[in-house]
N, C-alpha and C positions, 0 to 999 in steps of 0.2 A: 653536538645534537643534530639530527637531520632536520633540513629545513622544511617547515610545514609538517611536522611530525603528528600534530595533533588535528590536521585539517580534516582528515577522513572521519574520525570519530566526532569531531565537532559538527561537520556537517549531518552526519546520521542522527545526532541528538536533536539539531534543528528540524530535520525532516520529520522525525516521530512527534516532536511537539506541535508542529503544523497538522500532522495527520490527526492527532488527538482532538484538534478543534473540531472535527467533523461530527463528532457525537451529539454535542448540544445542537449543531446547525442542522443535521439531518432531523433531529427530535422536532425542532421548530418547523421546518420545511415540510416534513412528512404529514403534519396535521392539516395541510392545505391542498396537498397535490398527491397523486399517486406515485409510486416508486419509480415507474417508467417515465412518466412525464417530468419528475423531480430530476432525474439523471440526464434527460435530454437537455433541460436548461443548464443545468451544472456543466455538462461536457461541452454544450455549445460555448457557453461564456469562457471556459478555460481554453477552448480552441481559438477563440478571437484574440485573448490575450496571448497566447502562444504565437499567434500569426504576426501579432504586433512586435514581439521579441524577435521572431525570426526575421522579419523585414529589416528591424534595425541592426541586427548582427550582419546581415548580408550587405547592408549598405556600408558598412565597415570593412568587408572584405571582398575581394575580387574573385575568389574561387567559385567555379560554377557549381550549381547544386547537383547533386547525385540524381541519375535518371531513375524513374520508377519503372522497372521491368516486370516481367512475369513474376519471377521469383520474389521480389520485393513485394509486388501485389499480394500474393499468397501470404507472406509474412505478415503484413499489416491486417489482412483479413482474419488472420489466426489470432493476433493479438488483440483485435477489437472484439471478435466474438468469443474466443475461449478465454481470454485473458482478463477482459474489462467487464463484459455482461455478467458472468458469475458472481464476482464480488459485490457489484453494484446492484444487482436485481435479486439474485437467489438468497443472499445473506438475510434480506429483509423478510422475505417470504419464509426462509426456514424459521427465523426466530418466532415468525407470528404462529407457526405451527409446532414450536417447541418451546424453549425457554431461553433467556439470556444467559443463564449459568451453563446451560449445555453448550451454547455457542461460544462462551469463553474458553470452555475445556477443548472443544473441536478445533477451534482456532490457534490453539498451541501446536497444532500440527504443521502450520505453514513453514516455519523455519526448516522443520525435518523434511518436508515435501521439496522445499528449495534445494536442500542438500542433494536429495535423490535425483530431482530433475537436472541439477548442475553435472552430476555424474553421468548420467544417461544422454543429455543433450549436448553438453559442453566439454565432457571429458575431464573435468576437474577432479582433483585428487582429495580424498578424505583422509586427514591425518589425525593422530591421536590428540593434538593440541586443539584441533577444530572441534573434535568430538567432546573433549573436556569442556571446552567454552560453551559449546551449545548445552551441555548438561548444566553447567553453572548458571547460566542464564535462565534455563527452564526452571530450576529450583526456585530461583529469585522470583520468577513470575508466579509460581504456585504461592509463594509466601505473600507476595503483594495482592493477589486476587483472591484471597481466602474467602472474603464476603460473597464475591460473584460466584466462586466455584461451589459455595455452599448451597446455592439455589438450584443446583443441577440436579435433573431427575430423569435418568436414562431408562424410561419405560418404553414398552413396545408401542404404546400409542402414540410416541413422538419419533418413532422410528424415520418416518418419511422426512420430518422436518430435519432431523439430525443428518440424514443422508444428503440433503440439499445444503445445509451448512457446510458439510465437508467438501462438496464441489465447488462451493463458493471460495473457501480456503484453497483448494487446488487450483482454481482459476487465478488467484493471486499468486500463487507460487510459480504457475506457468508464465503468467505475464512478467514477473520479476527475473526469471531465469532466461526465457526465450528472447526477451527484448535485448539481452546482452549480446546474443548473436547478431541481431539485426543492428546494434549500435557499431559493429565493425564497418558497416558501410554507410551508415546515415547518422548524422548528430542527434543528440538527445531531443531537441526541439521538433525535428522532422519525424522521429519516430513517434512522439506523442501526438502530434498533430494528426498524422494518417490513422493511428489506432483510436483516437477520440472521434474522427469522423465517422469512422465505421460504427462505433459503438453508439454515437448519439443517433445516427440513421436507424439503427436497429431499435432503439428505445422508442423513437418517434413511431416506427411501425408497430411495435408492441402496444404502445399507447392507444393508437388508432383502432387496434383489432380488439383490444382487452377493456379499456377503460370506459366508464360512463362519461367522464369528462375529459376529452382528449387533451393532449399537451398544449395546444394552441388557445385553450379556454382560459385565458389569464386575467380577465377583469375582474375586480373586487378584491384581489390578493393584497393582504396587509404589507406594510413596509417592512415588518420584521421577517417576512417570507423572502423578500429580494435581498435583504441584508444576509440571510442566512444563504441564499444562492451566491452572493458575492463572496462570502467567506469559503465556501465549498469550491467555486470556480477559481478564485483567485490564489487561495493559500492551499487547500487540500489537494486539489487536482491540477494546481498552476504551478506555484513556486516550488513546494514540497516535491512535486514529480519531477520537476527540473533538476533539482538538487540530487534527487535519489537516482536518476539516470546518470548524472555526472559522476557521482561516487561509484555507481555500479560499473561504470567505464573504466575506473581506476583499479577496482578491487576485482576479485573473483566473487561469483554468486554466492559460494558457500561462506566467504569471508563477511558478507554484509547481511546474511540470513539472520544471524543471531541479533542484530540490532532491532528487529521487528519486535522483540519482547519487551523494548522499551515503551511501546504503545501502552501497555498496561500501567507502567510508572506514571506517565503523564496523564492517563486517565484518572489515576487515584489523586494526583495533584490537582488537576482541574476540578475534581469533585469536592476536594477539600477547599478550593478557593470559591467555587462557585455555589456550592451546597452547604458548605460549613462542615463537611464531614471531618473527623478526626484522623490523623495520621499516626499509627502506633508503631511500636518497634518492630513487628513482622515487615511492615511496609518499608521501613528504613532499611532494614538488612536486606530484603529482597531487591530494593532498588539498587543497593550497593552491589549485589551479586550480578545484577543484570548488566550494569555499566562495567563490571570487571570482565564478564564474559564477551561483551562487545569489544572492549579495548584489546583483549587477547587475540581475537580474531582479525580485527580492523588494522591494528598497529603493531602489535607484538608479532603476530604471525607474519605480517607483511615485511617487517624488518628482519626477520630471520630469513625469508626467501631472498630478499636483497642481499644479505650478507653471504649466502650460499652461491649467489651468481658472481660475487667478486672473485676474480681469479687469484 
């Protein structure tokens, strides 16, 4: 058996589990602060933690850090503005002008958008196995999220909100895909730090221009708010993103795209644990299909490619 055969899928499972923690954390924090200000503090905390990790890593290695040239500066500006701002700001606004059910349906397009962008930006191949795996995971997600999808109402009055939600998903797909190109020259910590700095500065400017209570007005905020910020900064945008970039550097973007459907699985599990909601047979079957689709793309497909490379 190949050494570390299940490292990739294990990492993807952990990443999506940590990502799922953002939903209750954002719910608590958003009751006390605007979206722009909230994301500023979240990204700021994540950046500080990543800088500590980067300093520790460089103290163990003597290799010089890659230089930030004009091309790299443009890359990080694109990642911060087009890749991070849409999912962090536009999704909340879109849901407020649409429904959570609509968002659940539209967000299903993220893996598909990743596949399209991976072909256009990275020149990756679309094989029949990857298409089948994506379809299997999509069916599993539809089974798992029947309750949320049942709340969808695609009326004309919600068109603007739905369009904004779609572009937030496109931003996520762009970040996940385009960052792989930047990872060829920079490590995952460096890529995240530069992109987070760009996005946090943009959030601060937006908060100053739009919010009645700007991001620096933090007096009187309860402990639960700061615990939520700690959860988001340390786990969702910190550890989870480091692991995501690490596995993205090991696999093709198309191969990891299917794993995003695991978010719905862990969302159901967290709802069952925190809110006492029941998990039925459709959720169990749907979860199994999502994990099967993820395994086919992250491990089986990778194993087939390695076998083909052996002379």
